[in-house]
TORTORZA-834247 format. One record per atom (N, C-alpha, C, CB): residue in three letters; x, y, z. Coordinates in pm, whole numbers, plus 32768, in hexadecimal, padded with zeros to 4 digits. Glycine has a CB too. Layout:
+------+------+------+------+
| type |   px |   py |   pz |
+------+------+------+------+
|  ALA |    X |    Y |    Z |
...
+------+------+------+------+
***
This chain:
+------+------+------+------+
| type |   px |   py |   pz |
+------+------+------+------+
|  MET | 0966 | E553 | D606 |
|  MET | 0906 | E56B | D6BD |
|  MET | 0967 | E59F | D70D |
|  MET | 08C9 | E4C9 | D724 |
|  SER | 0938 | E5DA | D731 |
|  SER | 093F | E65B | D7A9 |
|  SER | 09B8 | E608 | D805 |
|  SER | 0883 | E680 | D818 |
|  ARG | 09B8 | E67C | D849 |
|  ARG | 0A72 | E644 | D8B1 |
|  ARG | 0A10 | E613 | D937 |
|  ARG | 0B1F | E70C | D8FA |
|  ARG | 0984 | E628 | D929 |
|  ARG | 0966 | E5D0 | D9CA |
|  ARG | 0921 | E576 | D999 |
|  ARG | 090C | E618 | DA54 |
|  LEU | 0918 | E539 | D8FA |
|  LEU | 08E8 | E4CE | D92C |
|  LEU | 098D | E48B | D8F8 |
|  LEU | 0841 | E495 | D8EB |
|  GLY | 09F9 | E4A6 | D8C7 |
|  GLY | 0A56 | E478 | D8BC |
|  GLY | 0A7D | E430 | D963 |
|  GLY | 0AA7 | E4E1 | D876 |
|  ARG | 0A48 | E494 | D9AB |
|  ARG | 0A86 | E480 | DA63 |
|  ARG | 0A68 | E43E | DA6E |
|  ARG | 0A74 | E4BC | DAE1 |
|  LEU | 09BD | E402 | DA41 |
|  LEU | 094A | E3A0 | DAA8 |
|  LEU | 09A8 | E319 | DA55 |
|  LEU | 0855 | E3B1 | DA7F |
|  LEU | 09B4 | E30E | D9EB |
|  LEU | 09D7 | E2CD | D99B |
|  LEU | 0A6B | E292 | DA06 |
|  LEU | 09DF | E322 | D908 |
|  LEU | 0AF6 | E2F2 | DA07 |
|  LEU | 0B3B | E2B8 | DA32 |
|  LEU | 0B00 | E288 | DA9B |
|  LEU | 0B9A | E2E9 | DA38 |
|  LEU | 0AD6 | E2D0 | DAEB |
|  LEU | 0ADF | E277 | DB87 |
|  LEU | 0A89 | E1FB | DB94 |
|  LEU | 0AA9 | E2D7 | DC0D |
|  VAL | 0A35 | E1DA | DB3B |
|  VAL | 09EB | E13E | DB42 |
|  VAL | 0A64 | E0F5 | DB1D |
|  VAL | 095B | E117 | DACD |
|  GLY | 0AE2 | E134 | DAAC |
|  GLY | 0ADF | E0D2 | DA9C |
|  GLY | 0B71 | E0A4 | DB05 |
|  GLY | 0ACF | E0BE | DA05 |
|  ILE | 0BA9 | E143 | DB3D |
|  ILE | 0C26 | E135 | DBA6 |
|  ILE | 0B9D | E0C1 | DC7C |
|  ILE | 0C82 | E25C | DBCE |
|  GLY | 0B46 | E0CC | DC3C |
|  GLY | 0AF8 | E087 | DCB1 |
|  GLY | 0B05 | E017 | DCAD |
|  GLY | 0A78 | E095 | DCBE |
|  LEU | 0B07 | DFC9 | DC07 |
|  LEU | 0AD0 | DF57 | DBED |
|  LEU | 0B4B | DEF6 | DBFB |
|  LEU | 0A87 | DF59 | DB67 |
|  LEU | 0BB2 | DF36 | DBE9 |
|  LEU | 0C2F | DF1E | DBEB |
|  LEU | 0C51 | DEF4 | DC95 |
|  LEU | 0C7B | DFA2 | DBAB |
|  PHE | 0C56 | DF47 | DCAC |
|  PHE | 0C3B | DF38 | DD6A |
|  PHE | 0BF1 | DED1 | DD99 |
|  PHE | 0BE6 | DFB1 | DDB2 |
|  GLY | 0B8F | DED8 | DD11 |
|  GLY | 0B49 | DE3D | DD6F |
|  GLY | 0B5D | DDBC | DD2C |
|  GLY | 0A94 | DE3A | DD82 |
|  ALA | 0B9C | DDE2 | DC8B |
|  ALA | 0BB0 | DD5A | DC77 |
|  ALA | 0C52 | DD31 | DCD2 |
|  ALA | 0BB2 | DD42 | DBBE |
|  ALA | 0C6C | DD88 | DD19 |
|  ALA | 0D18 | DD6B | DD6C |
|  ALA | 0CBF | DD19 | DDD1 |
|  ALA | 0D94 | DE16 | DDC6 |
|  ALA | 0C30 | DD70 | DE0F |
|  ALA | 0C3A | DCE7 | DEAB |
|  ALA | 0C25 | DC88 | DE80 |
|  ALA | 0BD1 | DCDE | DF31 |
|  TRP | 0BD2 | DC81 | DE22 |
|  TRP | 0B6F | DBE1 | DDC6 |
|  TRP | 0BC7 | DBAB | DDCC |
|  TRP | 0B29 | DBCF | DD1D |
|  THR | 0C4C | DBB6 | DD40 |
|  THR | 0C94 | DB6E | DD3C |
|  THR | 0CF7 | DB1E | DDBA |
|  THR | 0CBD | DBA8 | DCEE |
|  ALA | 0D53 | DB60 | DE69 |
|  ALA | 0D5D | DB57 | DE91 |
|  ALA | 0D0F | DB20 | DF06 |
|  ALA | 0D86 | DB88 | DE70 |
|  ARG | 0C7A | DAE4 | DEF2 |
|  ARG | 0C49 | DAAF | DF1E |
|  ARG | 0C8F | D9F2 | DF2D |
|  ARG | 0BDB | DAE2 | DEE3 |
|  ALA | 0CCD | D9B7 | DEE2 |
|  ALA | 0CF4 | D951 | DE9B |
|  ALA | 0D5F | D91B | DEE6 |
|  ALA | 0D13 | D973 | DE16 |
|  PHE | 0DBB | D9C6 | DF2A |
|  PHE | 0E3B | D9AB | DF58 |
|  PHE | 0E4F | D94C | DFF9 |
|  PHE | 0E79 | DA43 | DF5E |
|  PRO | 0EB4 | D904 | E060 |
|  PRO | 0E9F | D8E4 | E0B3 |
|  PRO | 0E7D | D982 | E123 |
|  PRO | 0F09 | D87F | E0C0 |
|  PHE | 0E47 | D95F | E192 |
|  PHE | 0E4E | D9C3 | E1C5 |
|  PHE | 0E76 | DA2C | E1DB |
|  PHE | 0E4F | D9B8 | E1E9 |
|  ARG | 0F1E | DA3A | E1F0 |
|  ARG | 0F79 | DAAE | E1F9 |
|  ARG | 0FB0 | DADC | E15C |
|  ARG | 0FFC | DA80 | E25F |
|  ALA | 0F83 | DAB0 | E146 |
|  ALA | 0F70 | DAE5 | E07A |
|  ALA | 0F2C | DB31 | E04F |
|  ALA | 0F3E | DA8E | E011 |
|  ARG | 0EB2 | DAB4 | E0B0 |
|  ARG | 0E96 | DB5C | E079 |
|  ARG | 0E25 | DBF3 | E0D3 |
|  ARG | 0E3B | DB38 | DFD5 |
|  VAL | 0E5C | DBDE | E15F |
|  VAL | 0E59 | DC1F | E1A2 |
|  VAL | 0E54 | DCA1 | E12D |
|  VAL | 0EB9 | DC01 | E209 |
|  PHE | 0E95 | DCD2 | E125 |
|  PHE | 0EF0 | DD73 | E0FD |
|  PHE | 0E8D | DD79 | E06E |
|  PHE | 0FDE | DD68 | E0D3 |
|  PRO | 0E9C | DD41 | E010 |
|  PRO | 0E46 | DD69 | DFBB |
|  PRO | 0DFF | DD67 | DF9D |
|  PRO | 0E43 | DD6D | DF8A |
|  MET | 0D6A | DCEC | E018 |
|  MET | 0CDE | DCEA | E04D |
|  MET | 0CD9 | DDC5 | E06C |
|  MET | 0CD4 | DC5A | E10D |
|  THR | 0CF8 | DDD4 | E0C3 |
|  THR | 0D0D | DE50 | E13B |
|  THR | 0D23 | DED0 | E0A8 |
|  THR | 0DD1 | DE30 | E1CF |
|  VAL | 0D96 | DECB | E046 |
|  VAL | 0D91 | DF41 | E01A |
|  VAL | 0D5D | DF63 | DFCC |
|  VAL | 0DD7 | DF67 | E007 |
|  GLY | 0CFC | DEC3 | DF46 |
|  GLY | 0C8E | DEC4 | DF1D |
|  GLY | 0C4A | DEE6 | DF3A |
|  GLY | 0C6C | DE90 | DF0D |
|  GLY | 0BF5 | DEB6 | DFA5 |
|  GLY | 0B90 | DED6 | DFF3 |
|  GLY | 0B6B | DF8C | DFE7 |
|  GLY | 0BBF | DE9D | E08C |
|  VAL | 0BB6 | DFC3 | E02B |
|  VAL | 0BE3 | E034 | E067 |
|  VAL | 0BE7 | E0A6 | E019 |
|  VAL | 0C56 | E021 | E099 |
|  GLY | 0C3A | E088 | DF57 |
|  GLY | 0C47 | E068 | DF03 |
|  GLY | 0BAE | E093 | DEC3 |
|  GLY | 0C7F | DFEE | DF0F |
|  VAL | 0B8C | E047 | DEC4 |
|  VAL | 0AE4 | E032 | DED3 |
|  VAL | 0A86 | E0AC | DEBB |
|  VAL | 0ABF | E006 | DF6D |
|  LEU | 0A96 | E097 | DF6A |
|  LEU | 0A4E | E0FC | DFCE |
|  LEU | 0A71 | E1C4 | DFB2 |
|  LEU | 0A97 | E0C0 | E07F |
|  VAL | 0B04 | E1B8 | DF90 |
|  VAL | 0B1A | E25D | DF7C |
|  VAL | 0AEF | E25D | DED7 |
|  VAL | 0BDA | E2A0 | DFA0 |
|  THR | 0B00 | E205 | DEA6 |
|  THR | 0AD7 | E227 | DE10 |
|  THR | 0A48 | E232 | DDDB |
|  THR | 0B0D | E1C5 | DDBE |
|  LEU | 09ED | E20E | DE39 |
|  LEU | 094C | E203 | DE47 |
|  LEU | 093B | E2A2 | DE6F |
|  LEU | 0909 | E183 | DECF |
|  ALA | 095E | E2C1 | DEA4 |
|  ALA | 0960 | E32C | DF1F |
|  ALA | 097B | E3BF | DE6E |
|  ALA | 0A2A | E304 | DFD4 |
|  ALA | 09EF | E3AB | DE99 |
|  ALA | 09F5 | E3E9 | DDF6 |
|  ALA | 098B | E3FF | DD9B |
|  ALA | 0A3D | E39A | DDA4 |
|  PHE | 0975 | E39C | DD76 |
|  PHE | 08F2 | E386 | DCF6 |
|  PHE | 08A4 | E3A3 | DD32 |
|  PHE | 08C5 | E302 | DCAC |
|  ILE | 085F | E3BB | DD9C |
|  ILE | 07D3 | E3C8 | DDD6 |
|  ILE | 07D3 | E47D | DDD5 |
|  ILE | 07C2 | E36F | DE8C |
|  ARG | 0882 | E4B5 | DE0E |
|  ARG | 0891 | E54B | DE22 |
|  ARG | 088D | E573 | DD68 |
|  ARG | 0944 | E57C | DE8A |
|  GLU | 08C4 | E52A | DD06 |
|  GLU | 08E3 | E552 | DCB3 |
|  GLU | 0840 | E55A | DC56 |
|  GLU | 095F | E504 | DC8D |
|  TRP | 07CA | E4F3 | DC62 |
|  TRP | 076B | E4FE | DC45 |
|  TRP | 0744 | E561 | DC98 |
|  TRP | 0734 | E499 | DC3C |
|  MET | 0727 | E5A6 | DCE2 |
|  MET | 06E4 | E5F9 | DD6A |
|  MET | 0726 | E6B2 | DD2F |
|  MET | 0749 | E5A6 | DE40 |
|  ARG | 0775 | E69D | DCE0 |
|  ARG | 07C9 | E719 | DCE2 |
|  ARG | 0761 | E777 | DC70 |
|  ARG | 0885 | E6F5 | DCA7 |
|  ASP | 0763 | E7E3 | DC6F |
|  ASP | 0707 | E801 | DBEC |
|  ASP | 0764 | E816 | DBBC |
|  ASP | 0698 | E867 | DBD8 |
|  ALA | 06F6 | E821 | DB17 |
|  ALA | 0782 | E7F0 | DAB0 |
|  ALA | 0771 | E8A6 | DA93 |
|  ALA | 0766 | E74F | D9F5 |
|  GLY | 07EC | E8D4 | DAA1 |
|  GLY | 07F3 | E99B | DA60 |
|  GLY | 081E | E975 | DA10 |
|  GLY | 084B | EA2D | DA9A |
|  PRO | 0841 | EA1B | D9B6 |
|  PRO | 087F | E9E6 | D92A |
|  PRO | 08F7 | E980 | D8EE |
|  PRO | 08A2 | EA4C | D8F9 |
|  GLU | 0906 | E948 | D89E |
|  GLU | 094D | E904 | D851 |
|  GLU | 09AE | E95F | D870 |
|  GLU | 0924 | E8E6 | D7C9 |
|  THR | 0A5B | E91C | D867 |
|  THR | 0ACE | E961 | D834 |
|  THR | 0B23 | E912 | D820 |
|  THR | 0B01 | E9BE | D878 |
|  MET | 0B5E | E93D | D79F |
|  MET | 0C07 | E8CA | D77E |
|  MET | 0C69 | E8CB | D7B8 |
|  MET | 0C58 | E8D4 | D707 |
|  ALA | 0CC5 | E858 | D7C1 |
|  ALA | 0D43 | E83E | D842 |
|  ALA | 0D96 | E8AA | D7F9 |
|  ALA | 0DA3 | E780 | D858 |
|  GLY | 0DD0 | E923 | D873 |
|  GLY | 0E38 | E959 | D81E |
|  GLY | 0EB4 | E942 | D841 |
|  GLY | 0E30 | E9D6 | D810 |
|  PRO | 0F2F | E956 | D80E |
|  PRO | 0FB2 | E985 | D82B |
|  PRO | 0FE1 | E95E | D8C6 |
|  PRO | 0FB2 | EA22 | D813 |
|  GLY | 0F86 | E985 | D940 |
|  GLY | 0FC3 | E949 | D9BE |
|  GLY | 0F93 | E8D2 | D9CF |
|  GLY | 0FAE | E991 | DA37 |
|  ASP | 0EE6 | E8BB | D992 |
|  ASP | 0ECC | E843 | D9E9 |
|  ASP | 0F35 | E7CE | D98C |
|  ASP | 0E08 | E816 | D9F2 |
|  ARG | 0F88 | E7BD | D90B |
|  ARG | 0FCE | E76E | D901 |
|  ARG | 104D | E792 | D930 |
|  ARG | 0FC6 | E748 | D898 |
|  ALA | 1090 | E7E2 | D96D |
|  ALA | 10EB | E804 | D9B9 |
|  ALA | 10B9 | E7CF | DA53 |
|  ALA | 1104 | E89A | D9A4 |
|  ASP | 1084 | E7BD | DA65 |
|  ASP | 1049 | E788 | DAF1 |
|  ASP | 1050 | E728 | DAD4 |
|  ASP | 0FCD | E7A2 | DB2D |
|  LEU | 0FFD | E6BD | DA5D |
|  LEU | 0FF4 | E647 | DA41 |
|  LEU | 1097 | E601 | DA4B |
|  LEU | 0FAA | E645 | D9B9 |
|  LEU | 1102 | E626 | D9F7 |
|  LEU | 1179 | E60B | D9CF |
|  LEU | 11BA | E5F2 | DA5B |
|  LEU | 11B5 | E679 | D974 |
|  ARG | 11D6 | E69E | DAB5 |
|  ARG | 11FE | E68C | DB50 |
|  ARG | 11BA | E613 | DB92 |
|  ARG | 11D4 | E70F | DBA8 |
|  TYR | 112C | E5CB | DBA9 |
|  TYR | 1118 | E558 | DBDF |
|  TYR | 1160 | E4DA | DBB7 |
|  TYR | 10A3 | E549 | DBD4 |
|  LEU | 1145 | E4D8 | DB06 |
|  LEU | 1180 | E469 | DAF6 |
|  LEU | 1239 | E433 | DB1D |
|  LEU | 115C | E466 | DA71 |
|  GLY | 127E | E492 | DB36 |
|  GLY | 12DA | E49B | DB5F |
|  GLY | 132B | E49A | DBD5 |
|  GLY | 12DC | E4CD | DB3C |
|  TRP | 128C | E4B6 | DC18 |
|  TRP | 1269 | E49B | DCC2 |
|  TRP | 1272 | E3FD | DCD6 |
|  TRP | 11B8 | E4D3 | DCF5 |
|  VAL | 124E | E3E4 | DC8F |
|  VAL | 1220 | E2F8 | DC96 |
|  VAL | 127F | E2F1 | DC0E |
|  VAL | 1116 | E297 | DC5F |
|  LEU | 12B9 | E319 | DBF1 |
|  LEU | 1341 | E2CA | DB78 |
|  LEU | 13B5 | E2E8 | DBE9 |
|  LEU | 136F | E338 | DAA8 |
|  GLY | 13AE | E370 | DC37 |
|  GLY | 141F | E36D | DC8F |
|  GLY | 13DF | E2E9 | DD08 |
|  GLY | 143F | E422 | DCD7 |
|  TYR | 138D | E2EB | DD28 |
|  TYR | 1359 | E28C | DDA7 |
|  TYR | 1396 | E1F8 | DD66 |
|  TYR | 1289 | E28C | DDC4 |
|  TYR | 1378 | E1A4 | DCCD |
|  TYR | 13C3 | E124 | DCCF |
|  TYR | 1436 | E140 | DCDD |
|  TYR | 13BA | E0D2 | DC66 |
|  VAL | 14A5 | E198 | DC9B |
|  VAL | 1505 | E198 | DC90 |
|  VAL | 1521 | E17A | DD11 |
|  VAL | 152F | E1F2 | DC54 |
|  LEU | 152B | E1C6 | DDAE |
|  LEU | 1545 | E1EF | DDFF |
|  LEU | 152D | E138 | DE4C |
|  LEU | 14F9 | E281 | DE19 |
|  ILE | 1493 | E0C6 | DE16 |
|  ILE | 149E | E08C | DE5A |
|  ILE | 14F6 | E007 | DDFE |
|  ILE | 1421 | E08A | DE9E |
|  TRP | 1536 | E04C | DD78 |
|  TRP | 1572 | DFCE | DD3B |
|  TRP | 1616 | DFE2 | DD78 |
|  TRP | 1561 | DFCC | DC78 |
|  LEU | 163B | E03A | DDD6 |
|  LEU | 16A5 | E03B | DDFD |
|  LEU | 16E0 | E01B | DEA8 |
|  LEU | 16B9 | E0A9 | DDCA |
|  ALA | 1625 | E069 | DEC1 |
|  ALA | 1636 | E06F | DF47 |
|  ALA | 15DA | E00C | DFA6 |
|  ALA | 1620 | E0FA | DF67 |
|  GLY | 1568 | DFAC | DF38 |
|  GLY | 1513 | DF99 | DFBE |
|  GLY | 1493 | DFEA | DFCE |
|  GLY | 156A | DFBE | E038 |
|  PHE | 1461 | DF67 | DFAA |
|  PHE | 13B0 | DF95 | DFDE |
|  PHE | 1377 | E017 | E04A |
|  PHE | 1374 | DF0A | E03A |
|  VAL | 13E3 | DFBC | E0C3 |
|  VAL | 13DB | E00A | E13E |
|  VAL | 13FA | E0CB | E152 |
|  VAL | 1447 | DFB6 | E18E |
|  ILE | 14AA | E064 | E125 |
|  ILE | 14D2 | E110 | E151 |
|  ILE | 14C5 | E18B | E0C2 |
|  ILE | 159E | E110 | E18F |
|  ALA | 14AE | E139 | E066 |
|  ALA | 147B | E172 | DFF4 |
|  ALA | 1408 | E19B | E023 |
|  ALA | 1471 | E121 | DF81 |
|  SER | 13A6 | E197 | E0A1 |
|  SER | 12FE | E1EB | E083 |
|  SER | 1314 | E246 | E0DA |
|  SER | 1259 | E198 | E0A7 |
|  GLY | 138C | E24B | E12A |
|  GLY | 13A7 | E2AC | E1A1 |
|  GLY | 13FA | E2F7 | E15E |
|  GLY | 13E3 | E276 | E22B |
|  VAL | 1473 | E2EE | E13C |
|  VAL | 1465 | E374 | E0BC |
|  VAL | 141F | E389 | E075 |
|  VAL | 14AB | E386 | E063 |
|  PHE | 13A5 | E36D | E021 |
|  PHE | 136E | E37E | DFB2 |
|  PHE | 1316 | E3E1 | E011 |
|  PHE | 1334 | E2FB | DF57 |
|  VAL | 12CB | E3D7 | E08A |
|  VAL | 1274 | E3FC | E0C6 |
|  VAL | 12B1 | E499 | E0F3 |
|  VAL | 124E | E391 | E12D |
|  ALA | 130B | E490 | E144 |
|  ALA | 137B | E507 | E158 |
|  ALA | 1398 | E585 | E0F8 |
|  ALA | 13FD | E4C4 | E15A |
|  ALA | 13B1 | E540 | E082 |
|  ALA | 13A2 | E5C0 | DFF8 |
|  ALA | 134B | E5DD | DFD5 |
|  ALA | 13CA | E5B6 | DF7E |
|  PHE | 12D7 | E598 | DFA9 |
|  PHE | 1267 | E582 | DF9B |
|  PHE | 1230 | E609 | DFE3 |
|  PHE | 1243 | E4F8 | DFCC |
|  LEU | 1227 | E616 | E050 |
|  LEU | 1230 | E679 | E0E7 |
|  LEU | 1245 | E6CA | E0F0 |
|  LEU | 126B | E673 | E140 |
|  LEU | 12E2 | E6B0 | E10E |
|  LEU | 1324 | E740 | E0D6 |
|  LEU | 1313 | E7BF | E076 |
|  LEU | 137B | E723 | E0AB |
|  ARG | 1312 | E746 | DFDC |
|  ARG | 1327 | E7CA | DF5D |
|  ARG | 128C | E7C0 | DF43 |
|  ARG | 13A1 | E7A4 | DEAD |
|  GLU | 122E | E73C | DF43 |
|  GLU | 117E | E796 | DF11 |
|  GLU | 110D | E7EA | DF95 |
|  GLU | 10F9 | E6F4 | DEC6 |
|  ALA | 1122 | E7A0 | DFD7 |
|  ALA | 10F0 | E7EB | E04D |
|  ALA | 1106 | E81E | E0BB |
|  ALA | 10B9 | E7CB | E06D |
|  ARG | 1190 | E83F | E072 |
|  ARG | 11FC | E8BE | E0A3 |
|  ARG | 120E | E8BA | E143 |
|  ARG | 11B8 | E968 | E079 |
|  ALA | 11AF | E840 | E171 |
|  ALA | 1221 | E818 | E21F |
|  ALA | 1257 | E83D | E229 |
|  ALA | 126D | E7BC | E257 |
|  ARG | 1254 | E843 | E2C1 |
|  ARG | 12E9 | E884 | E325 |
|  ARG | 1339 | E843 | E31C |
|  ARG | 12F1 | E895 | E3BA |
|  PRO | 13CC | E827 | E308 |
|  PRO | 1431 | E7BD | E301 |
|  PRO | 141E | E770 | E381 |
|  PRO | 14C7 | E7F6 | E2F0 |
|  TRP | 13EA | E75B | E3FA |
|  TRP | 140E | E72C | E464 |
|  TRP | 135C | E6C4 | E40C |
|  TRP | 142A | E7A5 | E516 |
|  ALA | 12FD | E6FD | E3E8 |
|  ALA | 1277 | E6BF | E3D1 |
|  ALA | 1295 | E652 | E382 |
|  ALA | 120D | E719 | E38F |
|  ALA | 12F7 | E690 | E30B |
|  ALA | 12FB | E64B | E298 |
|  ALA | 135F | E5BB | E2C5 |
|  ALA | 133A | E6B7 | E219 |
|  THR | 13C6 | E5CB | E343 |
|  THR | 141B | E55D | E347 |
|  THR | 13BC | E50A | E3C5 |
|  THR | 14CE | E58B | E36C |
|  LEU | 1344 | E540 | E41D |
|  LEU | 1307 | E505 | E454 |
|  LEU | 12C9 | E480 | E41A |
|  LEU | 12C7 | E553 | E479 |
|  GLY | 128F | E4D4 | E3BA |
|  GLY | 123D | E467 | E33B |
|  GLY | 1254 | E41A | E30F |
|  GLY | 121F | E47B | E2D7 |
|  GLY | 1317 | E420 | E2D1 |
|  GLY | 1349 | E3D8 | E2B3 |
|  GLY | 133D | E349 | E31B |
|  GLY | 13B1 | E419 | E299 |
|  VAL | 1371 | E365 | E38F |
|  VAL | 13BC | E326 | E3FF |
|  VAL | 1337 | E2D4 | E406 |
|  VAL | 13FB | E389 | E48E |
|  VAL | 12A9 | E2F8 | E416 |
|  VAL | 125A | E2CC | E420 |
|  VAL | 1260 | E251 | E3AD |
|  VAL | 1207 | E32A | E429 |
|  THR | 1229 | E28F | E369 |
|  THR | 1206 | E21D | E2EE |
|  THR | 124B | E1B4 | E2DE |
|  THR | 120D | E24A | E26E |
|  GLY | 12D8 | E1CB | E2F1 |
|  GLY | 135C | E169 | E2F0 |
|  GLY | 131C | E10A | E369 |
|  GLY | 1410 | E1C1 | E31B |
|  ALA | 1330 | E151 | E3DA |
|  ALA | 1313 | E0D7 | E454 |
|  ALA | 12B3 | E0A3 | E499 |
|  ALA | 1342 | E0E7 | E4AF |
|  ALA | 123A | E0C2 | E40F |
|  ALA | 11AC | E098 | E3E4 |
|  ALA | 11DB | E009 | E3D0 |
|  ALA | 1161 | E0EB | E354 |
|  LEU | 1213 | E027 | E336 |
|  LEU | 121B | DFB1 | E2E9 |
|  LEU | 1252 | DF19 | E2FB |
|  LEU | 1252 | DFDB | E294 |
|  TRP | 12E2 | DF85 | E375 |
|  TRP | 132D | DF09 | E3B4 |
|  TRP | 12B3 | DED5 | E3F7 |
|  TRP | 13B8 | DF2A | E422 |
|  ALA | 126F | DF05 | E427 |
|  ALA | 120B | DEBF | E4D3 |
|  ALA | 11B7 | DE60 | E472 |
|  ALA | 1178 | DF58 | E555 |
|  LEU | 1194 | DE82 | E410 |
|  LEU | 1125 | DE5B | E3B5 |
|  LEU | 1156 | DDB9 | E386 |
|  LEU | 1117 | DED5 | E328 |
|  GLY | 11EB | DDE0 | E353 |
|  GLY | 120D | DD9A | E343 |
|  GLY | 121F | DD03 | E35E |
|  GLY | 122F | DDCA | E342 |
|  ALA | 127F | DD3F | E3F1 |
|  ALA | 128B | DCF9 | E468 |
|  ALA | 1250 | DC99 | E47B |
|  ALA | 1276 | DD30 | E4C0 |
|  VAL | 117E | DCC9 | E4DA |
|  VAL | 1145 | DCA0 | E4E1 |
|  VAL | 111E | DC44 | E4A5 |
|  VAL | 1128 | DCD0 | E4F1 |
|  LEU | 1119 | DC48 | E3DF |
|  LEU | 10A3 | DBC8 | E381 |
|  LEU | 1102 | DBC8 | E346 |
|  LEU | 1001 | DBDB | E324 |
|  ARG | 11A1 | DB94 | E39A |
|  ARG | 122A | DB6E | E339 |
|  ARG | 121B | DB5A | E2A2 |
|  ARG | 126A | DAE3 | E367 |
|  LEU | 11F8 | DBF3 | E277 |
|  LEU | 121B | DC3F | E21B |
|  LEU | 12CB | DC0B | E1DD |
|  LEU | 1208 | DCD7 | E261 |
|  GLN | 12C9 | DC27 | E165 |
|  GLN | 135B | DC18 | E0F1 |
|  GLN | 1350 | DC91 | E0C9 |
|  GLN | 135E | DBA5 | E05D |
|  TRP | 134C | DCEC | E0F3 |
|  TRP | 133B | DD8A | E0B3 |
|  TRP | 13AC | DD98 | DFFD |
|  TRP | 1395 | DE19 | E15B |
|  ILE | 138D | DDAA | DFBC |
|  ILE | 13AF | DDB4 | DF82 |
|  ILE | 14A6 | DDFC | DFA6 |
|  ILE | 1322 | DDED | DF50 |
|  PRO | 14F6 | DD82 | DF84 |
|  PRO | 1550 | DDE3 | DF72 |
|  PRO | 15D5 | DE54 | DF05 |
|  PRO | 156D | DDB2 | DFB3 |
|  GLY | 161E | DE84 | DF3D |
|  GLY | 1645 | DEC7 | DECA |
|  GLY | 16F0 | DE9D | DECC |
|  GLY | 1619 | DF75 | DED4 |
|  ARG | 170D | DEC7 | DE6C |
|  ARG | 17CF | DEBF | DE41 |
|  ARG | 1802 | DEDB | DEB0 |
|  ARG | 1820 | DF35 | DDC9 |
|  PHE | 180A | DF39 | DEC7 |
|  PHE | 184B | DF66 | DF0B |
|  PHE | 180C | DF26 | DFDF |
|  PHE | 1841 | E00D | DEC7 |
|  GLY | 17F3 | DF02 | DFCA |
|  GLY | 1795 | DEC8 | E06A |
|  GLY | 16FD | DED0 | E096 |
|  GLY | 17C8 | DF17 | E0E4 |
|  GLY | 16DA | DF02 | E0BF |
|  GLY | 164F | DF1A | E128 |
|  GLY | 15D1 | DEB8 | E143 |
|  GLY | 1604 | DF93 | E0F3 |
+------+------+------+------+
***
């Protein structure tokens, strides 16, 4: 299977997962379904846009994945695992703010003030959304 076909199939699978999450959430009470339906709907749209972009892209010569690709994959899997550990320790809202700040600082090479602002805005937005919709975010072992 070519890499391009693999990317297209992966995007279809991701889109189906987002769609299934949104579809399943229809049976939830109103306040419980707002978040999964919003994330699922936006996820389907973003995945559809990525699918169309990949489909329209010129299929150049195929290249095999090199050691750099694997290192990138492992680095990003480390970020995901670290985020889950942060959620477990500090709770969803605090972990999300810290994760966004750290990711912007390290991967996007953002300036420290911009990374900090991104983390604070993320945490504040999640806190406000939780307060308005009376959501119970995942608590951590040590608060949050």
